[in-house]
N, C-alpha and C positions, 0 to 999 in steps of 0.2 A: 219419855216414857218408853218401855220395851215391851212388846207383847209377843209371847211365844205360847205355842200351843199345839194341839193335832186336832183335825177334823175327823170326824167320823162319817160324815156325809157331806154330799154337796150343799144340803141346805144349810149346814152350818157356815159354809163358806159364803154362800148367799147373804146369809143374816150378817155376817163382817161387813160385805161389799155394802148392804143397805145403810149398816151402821155409818161407814167411811163416806157415802154419798150424800146421806141426808144430814149428817152432822158438819158437811163440807170440811173434811179433813184434809190436811197434807200429810201424806204419809206414803212410805215405800215399803210394800209386802213383797216377801220371798216365800215361796210355798215349795216343798220338796216332796216329790212322791217317792216314799221309802222303798218300794218294791222296784220301780224302773230306775230310779235315781235322776229323773228327769226334774228339772226346777222352772218354775214360772214366776217371773218378777213383773210386778204392778206399781206402777208410781201414780199416785193421786196428788192432785194440787187442789186445795179448796173445793173437794169431793168430785172433780172432773178427772177421769183417767187422761193422763196425759203420755206414759209410755206402757210397753207391754213387749215381753221378751219371753221366749221360750227356748231352754237349752238342750231340746233334746233332737236327735236327728231328723224325726219326722217332720219338723218345721223348717228345716231347711230350704226345700223349695216353695213352700209358701211364703217364708221371709223374702227369697229372692225374688219372687213374683212382685211381692208387696213394694219393695224398694225401687222396682223398675216400673212402678206405676201400671202393672198389668191387673190390679184387683183394688178395689175400694177399700178404704179404710174400714168399713164396717164388717166387709166380709172376712178381712184380715184378723180382726179382733174376734168374732165369733169363732172361726176355724181353729184359732189359737186355743180361746178358752174349751172347745168342744174336744179339741185333742187332749186337754188336759183332765177333762171329766169322763173320758172313757171308761177308765178302770180306777174309779176315785175311790181309794181306801189307803189307810196309813199315810194321810199325808198331813205334813209337819208344816207350821207356818211361823213366821217371826217377822217383826219390822226390822227394816235395815237402813242404815244411814247413806248407802251407796245410791246415788243418784243418776238417772240417765238421762240423755238429752231428751227433750220434749218431741214427739213424734207426730201428736194430735192433740185435740182438746175434745173428749167425749163428754159433755154435761150430763146425759142420761144413761150412764152406764148400767144402772141397776135394770132398765128396761131391757137393754141390750142382753144382758146376763141372763134375764128370765126367759127370753126368747131362745137362748142356747139351751138352758135348761129343758125347756118344752122338747127342743129337736132330739137331746139325749134320750128323753123318757119316750118319745115316739119310736126310737130306733132300737129295737130290742135286740135284733141280730147283727150287730157289727161284727165284721169278721176280724179273726186273728191277723196280726201283721205277719203273713207268711210268704214263703217264696211261691211266685207263681211262674207257671209254664204257659208259653203262649204258642198256640197253633195256628200260624199264619197262611195256611195252604189256600184256603177260599173261606171268605167271609165277607158280610156286609155290614157297615157301621151305620146305626140309625141317628146318633147324635154326635154334637161337636165335642160332649163329655166322654163319650165311648172312644172317639180319636183322641182326644187329649191323653185320657187314661191310658190305653193301649201304647201311646208314644211315649209316655214317661216310663211304663213298666219295660218295654223294648230297650229304652236307653240306661236301664239299669236301676231305677229310681225303687224303692221299697212300695208295697202296696199303700202302707199310710201316707208316705210322701206323695204319692199319685193321688190318693182320695183327696188329701187336705191342700193340694197344689195351688188351686185357683179359689180356695174359700166357700165353695158351693158343696158342702160336704154330702147334702141329700141328693143332688144330682150326681155326683161322682159315686155314691153308693149305689144309686140306681143303675150307673153305667156298668158298674162291676157286676152286680147280680145280673144285668142283661148278657154282657161277655160271657160270664160263667154259664149262664143257661144255654148260650148258644154254643158252648164248647170252645169257645175262642180263647180262654183261658182256664187253666185248672190248678 
């Protein structure tokens, strides 16, 4: 059976996830964000999420850190889904036959997805993925996240790559706001 369609909200996406997990379906889904062209691939086996891949440039550093065991599976999954939900409009989905190698086995993906939706809803003022200027004359960093975020920005990574890099979206967003308030980045 081939499913194809368009989501008008991430609530509809969540409804599909509930169906897949509760019915213990084995299915491969591909979502395409029409505006940005980014794609999200999810593979389920008997209702458990077994593979997840996002082919947007914002996910490169996150994926690298995950594959090198620098962040836990749950953080990788949450950040990847979060990244895709930021500007969720005109998203098309379809089932595909393409299979990915199993990366993990997440039995309760529905709950994990719901946690991400709550986080996305809480954060109303997510910044645009803009070019950042760094003023490094004199500053004091208060958290590990500020140090990492600044380091990634100085290394040439984009703002979104840096924010999603370690899977701690809220902490890195707070670090971004703090650095901006201190005048370290603009």
